[in-house]
N, CA, C and O atoms as a DFTB+ gen file, in Angstrom:
360 C
 N C O
     1  1     -16.620      33.687      23.811
     2  2     -16.390      32.729      22.760
     3  2     -17.649      31.902      22.570
     4  3     -18.327      31.531      23.528
     5  1     -17.945      31.624      21.298
     6  2     -19.126      30.850      20.970
     7  2     -18.701      29.447      20.528
     8  3     -17.747      29.296      19.765
     9  1     -19.402      28.435      21.004
    10  2     -19.112      27.051      20.653
    11  2     -20.206      26.545      19.724
    12  3     -21.397      26.710      19.987
    13  1     -19.772      25.923      18.629
    14  2     -20.721      25.363      17.676
    15  2     -20.578      23.849      17.697
    16  3     -19.475      23.325      17.548
    17  1     -21.658      23.165      17.878
    18  2     -21.661      21.701      17.895
    19  2     -22.347      21.185      16.629
    20  3     -23.430      21.639      16.260
    21  1     -21.688      20.226      15.975
    22  2     -22.303      19.589      14.813
    23  2     -22.086      18.081      14.899
    24  3     -21.195      17.610      15.607
    25  1     -22.899      17.340      14.182
    26  2     -22.781      15.888      14.193
    27  2     -21.527      15.453      13.444
    28  3     -20.998      16.185      12.608
    29  1     -21.066      14.253      13.761
    30  2     -19.855      13.717      13.130
    31  2     -19.944      13.769      11.607
    32  3     -19.028      14.254      10.942
    33  1     -21.037      13.272      11.066
    34  2     -21.191      13.189       9.617
    35  2     -21.116      14.575       8.977
    36  3     -20.473      14.752       7.943
    37  1     -21.766      15.539       9.588
    38  2     -21.747      16.903       9.062
    39  2     -20.335      17.481       9.115
    40  3     -19.915      18.187       8.198
    41  1     -19.608      17.183      10.183
    42  2     -18.236      17.664      10.333
    43  2     -17.354      17.127       9.210
    44  3     -16.622      17.886       8.576
    45  1     -17.424      15.811       8.964
    46  2     -16.583      15.214       7.931
    47  2     -16.973      15.675       6.531
    48  3     -16.111      15.810       5.663
    49  1     -18.244      15.913       6.307
    50  2     -18.676      16.471       5.027
    51  2     -18.104      17.879       4.840
    52  3     -17.655      18.241       3.752
    53  1     -18.128      18.658       5.909
    54  2     -17.568      20.009       5.861
    55  2     -16.070      19.955       5.546
    56  3     -15.573      20.734       4.732
    57  1     -15.368      19.049       6.184
    58  2     -13.923      18.902       5.933
    59  2     -13.674      18.556       4.465
    60  3     -12.768      19.110       3.844
    61  1     -14.465      17.655       3.915
    62  2     -14.308      17.287       2.508
    63  2     -14.535      18.481       1.587
    64  3     -13.808      18.662       0.610
    65  1     -15.529      19.284       1.894
    66  2     -15.803      20.471       1.086
    67  2     -14.630      21.442       1.158
    68  3     -14.220      22.001       0.140
    69  1     -14.094      21.643       2.351
    70  2     -12.963      22.558       2.531
    71  2     -11.742      22.047       1.755
    72  3     -11.074      22.821       1.069
    73  1     -11.457      20.768       1.862
    74  2     -10.314      20.189       1.152
    75  2     -10.500      20.335      -0.355
    76  3      -9.563      20.706      -1.062
    77  1     -11.696      20.049      -0.848
    78  2     -11.972      20.184      -2.277
    79  2     -11.779      21.624      -2.752
    80  3     -11.227      21.860      -3.826
    81  1     -12.231      22.573      -1.954
    82  2     -12.068      23.986      -2.333
    83  2     -10.603      24.405      -2.327
    84  3     -10.169      25.162      -3.195
    85  1      -9.840      23.915      -1.352
    86  2      -8.412      24.235      -1.315
    87  2      -7.685      23.630      -2.514
    88  3      -6.821      24.271      -3.112
    89  1      -8.038      22.399      -2.861
    90  2      -7.430      21.768      -4.032
    91  2      -7.740      22.573      -5.291
    92  3      -6.877      22.769      -6.147
    93  1      -8.974      23.031      -5.388
    94  2      -9.380      23.825      -6.545
    95  2      -8.641      25.158      -6.570
    96  3      -8.163      25.587      -7.621
    97  1      -8.548      25.808      -5.424
    98  2      -7.897      27.114      -5.346
    99  2      -6.421      27.031      -5.719
   100  3      -5.908      27.881      -6.447
   101  1      -5.740      26.001      -5.216
   102  2      -4.305      25.861      -5.464
   103  2      -4.006      24.933      -6.637
   104  3      -2.857      24.553      -6.859
   105  1      -5.046      24.573      -7.383
   106  2      -4.937      23.744      -8.577
   107  2      -4.207      22.429      -8.312
   108  3      -3.355      22.011      -9.097
   109  1      -4.544      21.795      -7.219
   110  2      -3.997      20.482      -6.886
   111  2      -4.916      19.444      -7.511
   112  3      -6.103      19.378      -7.193
   113  1      -4.361      18.640      -8.397
   114  2      -5.195      17.655      -9.077
   115  2      -5.005      16.247      -8.521
   116  3      -5.810      15.357      -8.796
   117  1      -3.956      16.044      -7.747
   118  2      -3.656      14.716      -7.229
   119  2      -3.173      14.821      -5.788
   120  3      -2.445      15.748      -5.432
   121  1      -3.584      13.863      -4.966
   122  2      -3.100      13.814      -3.592
   123  2      -1.622      13.445      -3.591
   124  3      -1.155      12.734      -4.481
   125  1      -0.894      13.920      -2.604
   126  2       0.531      13.610      -2.465
   127  2       0.737      12.130      -2.167
   128  3       1.625      11.496      -2.739
   129  1      -0.074      11.582      -1.281
   130  2       0.062      10.183      -0.864
   131  2      -1.141       9.384      -1.346
   132  3      -2.284       9.819      -1.208
   133  1      -0.872       8.205      -1.916
   134  2      -1.946       7.367      -2.442
   135  2      -1.942       6.009      -1.754
   136  3      -0.920       5.564      -1.233
   137  1      -3.089       5.366      -1.762
   138  2      -3.250       4.051      -1.144
   139  2      -2.511       2.995      -1.960
   140  3      -2.174       3.231      -3.120
   141  1      -2.258       1.841      -1.366
   142  2      -1.634       0.756      -2.132
   143  2      -2.449       0.376      -3.374
   144  3      -1.884       0.088      -4.429
   145  1      -3.761       0.379      -3.239
   146  2      -4.616       0.029      -4.378
   147  2      -4.425       1.025      -5.520
   148  3      -4.317       0.632      -6.682
   149  1      -4.386       2.300      -5.192
   150  2      -4.197       3.343      -6.217
   151  2      -2.795       3.255      -6.803
   152  3      -2.618       3.440      -8.008
   153  1      -1.792       2.975      -5.969
   154  2      -0.418       2.829      -6.456
   155  2      -0.329       1.673      -7.447
   156  3       0.318       1.792      -8.488
   157  1      -0.978       0.553      -7.124
   158  2      -0.978      -0.601      -8.021
   159  2      -1.679      -0.265      -9.329
   160  3      -1.256      -0.704     -10.399
   161  1      -2.741       0.508      -9.242
   162  2      -3.467       0.931     -10.441
   163  2      -2.584       1.822     -11.314
   164  3      -2.535       1.640     -12.531
   165  1      -1.891       2.777     -10.708
   166  2      -1.021       3.676     -11.458
   167  2       0.129       2.925     -12.122
   168  3       0.521       3.239     -13.246
   169  1       0.663       1.933     -11.419
   170  2       1.781       1.155     -11.932
   171  2       1.335       0.017     -12.853
   172  3       2.154      -0.646     -13.491
   173  1       0.033      -0.189     -12.905
   174  2      -0.558      -1.262     -13.714
   175  2      -0.004      -2.628     -13.312
   176  3       0.383      -3.437     -14.156
   177  1       0.020      -2.860     -11.997
   178  2       0.439      -4.162     -11.481
   179  2      -0.706      -4.755     -10.666
   180  3      -1.552      -4.035     -10.135
   181  1      -0.714      -6.076     -10.581
   182  2      -1.785      -6.770      -9.867
   183  2      -1.314      -7.369      -8.541
   184  3      -2.129      -7.700      -7.680
   185  1      -0.012      -7.504      -8.383
   186  2       0.549      -8.210      -7.239
   187  2       1.004      -7.257      -6.134
   188  3       1.735      -6.298      -6.379
   189  1       0.559      -7.542      -4.929
   190  2       1.023      -6.757      -3.775
   191  2       2.495      -7.023      -3.510
   192  3       3.201      -6.171      -2.971
   193  1       2.955      -8.212      -3.891
   194  2       4.365      -8.560      -3.710
   195  2       5.248      -7.675      -4.585
   196  3       6.309      -7.228      -4.149
   197  1       4.815      -7.427      -5.804
   198  2       5.566      -6.545      -6.697
   199  2       5.635      -5.139      -6.116
   200  3       6.685      -4.498      -6.154
   201  1       4.524      -4.662      -5.583
   202  2       4.495      -3.339      -4.956
   203  2       5.445      -3.300      -3.763
   204  3       6.164      -2.321      -3.569
   205  1       5.446      -4.355      -2.973
   206  2       6.344      -4.417      -1.817
   207  2       7.800      -4.436      -2.268
   208  3       8.647      -3.799      -1.642
   209  1       8.100      -5.155      -3.340
   210  2       9.476      -5.187      -3.860
   211  2       9.929      -3.793      -4.301
   212  3      11.065      -3.395      -4.042
   213  1       9.046      -3.062      -4.962
   214  2       9.379      -1.690      -5.375
   215  2       9.649      -0.816      -4.153
   216  3      10.544       0.029      -4.167
   217  1       8.872      -1.026      -3.108
   218  2       9.046      -0.276      -1.866
   219  2      10.354      -0.674      -1.185
   220  3      11.132       0.186      -0.773
   221  1      10.595      -1.990      -1.068
   222  2      11.769      -2.487      -0.349
   223  2      13.086      -2.135      -1.030
   224  3      14.103      -1.955      -0.360
   225  1      13.073      -2.037      -2.353
   226  2      14.295      -1.703      -3.083
   227  2      14.520      -0.194      -3.180
   228  3      15.556       0.255      -3.670
   229  1      13.552       0.577      -2.714
   230  2      13.690       2.024      -2.760
   231  2      13.322       2.620      -4.109
   232  3      13.622       3.783      -4.378
   233  1      12.677       1.833      -4.955
   234  2      12.291       2.322      -6.274
   235  2      11.199       3.382      -6.184
   236  3      11.155       4.308      -6.994
   237  1      10.323       3.242      -5.198
   238  2       9.282       4.249      -4.961
   239  2       9.279       4.614      -3.481
   240  3       9.613       3.799      -2.621
   241  1       8.899       5.840      -3.212
   242  2       8.894       6.364      -1.852
   243  2       7.565       6.047      -1.172
   244  3       6.507       6.064      -1.799
   245  1       7.645       5.761       0.113
   246  2       6.425       5.470       0.866
   247  2       6.528       6.043       2.266
   248  3       7.603       6.440       2.717
   249  1       5.402       6.078       2.937
   250  2       5.355       6.466       4.340
   251  2       4.494       5.460       5.072
   252  3       3.590       4.858       4.493
   253  1       4.782       5.285       6.341
   254  2       4.012       4.353       7.149
   255  2       3.611       5.046       8.456
   256  3       4.275       4.888       9.481
   257  1       2.508       5.822       8.405
   258  2       2.099       6.589       9.577
   259  2       1.630       5.724      10.745
   260  3       1.699       6.141      11.901
   261  1       1.155       4.525      10.438
   262  2       0.771       3.573      11.470
   263  2       1.235       2.193      11.033
   264  3       1.593       1.987       9.873
   265  1       1.228       1.263      11.953
   266  2       1.780      -0.067      11.693
   267  2       1.223      -0.714      10.430
   268  3       1.991      -1.247       9.629
   269  1      -0.071      -0.680      10.238
   270  2      -0.684      -1.364       9.106
   271  2      -1.095      -0.431       7.970
   272  3      -1.776      -0.852       7.035
   273  1      -0.689       0.813       8.048
   274  2      -1.051       1.773       6.999
   275  2       0.212       2.185       6.256
   276  3       1.149       2.732       6.837
   277  1       0.213       1.906       4.953
   278  2       1.326       2.304       4.094
   279  2       0.740       3.125       2.956
   280  3      -0.224       2.715       2.309
   281  1       1.330       4.281       2.724
   282  2       0.908       5.158       1.639
   283  2       2.107       5.417       0.725
   284  3       3.250       5.439       1.181
   285  1       1.840       5.611      -0.552
   286  2       2.899       5.775      -1.542
   287  2       2.883       7.181      -2.123
   288  3       1.823       7.771      -2.334
   289  1       4.071       7.704      -2.375
   290  2       4.232       9.050      -2.907
   291  2       3.887       9.059      -4.399
   292  3       4.530       8.380      -5.200
   293  1       2.875       9.828      -4.753
   294  2       2.415       9.904      -6.140
   295  2       3.546      10.346      -7.073
   296  3       3.749       9.745      -8.128
   297  1       4.274      11.385      -6.692
   298  2       5.356      11.898      -7.537
   299  2       6.449      10.852      -7.734
   300  3       7.038      10.762      -8.811
   301  1       6.716      10.073      -6.709
   302  2       7.717       9.017      -6.791
   303  2       7.291       7.943      -7.792
   304  3       8.113       7.429      -8.551
   305  1       6.013       7.613      -7.786
   306  2       5.491       6.625      -8.738
   307  2       5.627       7.149     -10.163
   308  3       6.052       6.417     -11.056
   309  1       5.266       8.423     -10.379
   310  2       5.381       9.018     -11.715
   311  2       6.850       9.082     -12.160
   312  3       7.160       8.853     -13.329
   313  1       7.736       9.392     -11.232
   314  2       9.168       9.439     -11.551
   315  2       9.678       8.046     -11.930
   316  3      10.453       7.901     -12.875
   317  1       9.241       7.030     -11.195
   318  2       9.618       5.651     -11.498
   319  2       9.172       5.278     -12.916
   320  3       9.937       4.689     -13.679
   321  1       7.938       5.624     -13.257
   322  2       7.431       5.317     -14.592
   323  2       8.217       6.070     -15.667
   324  3       8.533       5.508     -16.716
   325  1       8.530       7.333     -15.408
   326  2       9.324       8.112     -16.367
   327  2      10.721       7.525     -16.560
   328  3      11.237       7.486     -17.677
   329  1      11.326       7.069     -15.467
   330  2      12.671       6.498     -15.539
   331  2      12.703       5.183     -16.309
   332  3      13.757       4.776     -16.797
   333  1      11.567       4.523     -16.420
   334  2      11.520       3.228     -17.088
   335  2      10.800       3.280     -18.436
   336  3      10.431       2.244     -18.991
   337  1      10.608       4.463     -18.946
   338  2       9.938       4.577     -20.247
   339  2      10.920       4.247     -21.351
   340  3      12.130       4.429     -21.214
   341  1      10.377       3.768     -22.428
   342  2      11.187       3.453     -23.615
   343  2      10.854       4.473     -24.700
   344  3       9.687       4.773     -24.951
   345  1      11.875       4.986     -25.322
   346  2      11.665       5.964     -26.380
   347  2      11.145       5.272     -27.628
   348  3      11.475       4.116     -27.892
   349  1      10.340       5.975     -28.381
   350  2       9.779       5.399     -29.598
   351  2      10.841       5.326     -30.679
   352  3      11.777       6.125     -30.714
   353  1      10.673       4.351     -31.557
   354  2      11.585       4.190     -32.687
   355  2      11.163       5.113     -33.809
   356  3       9.973       5.304     -34.056
   357  1      12.139       5.683     -34.485
   358  2      11.796       6.551     -35.615
   359  2      12.419       6.051     -36.883
   360  3      12.239       6.657     -37.940
């Protein structure tokens, strides 16, 4: 067996390239889980309290892999927006 050693920075760059290629191959345009900042941007809200209320009421799905890390489900956010859309008047 052959062992290859590379620097940390090179390793993480390689991982990013691999992830980008997989996304391209499988036509993934959006990550499944988004940061609170991205969730707020998608929902067009400025308040972290509003985001927390949406999370606490179950309006949007989230995961908490570590104590201080909360990620939001992109599809759940899009579904929430679709459920609250208003039809145009004709």
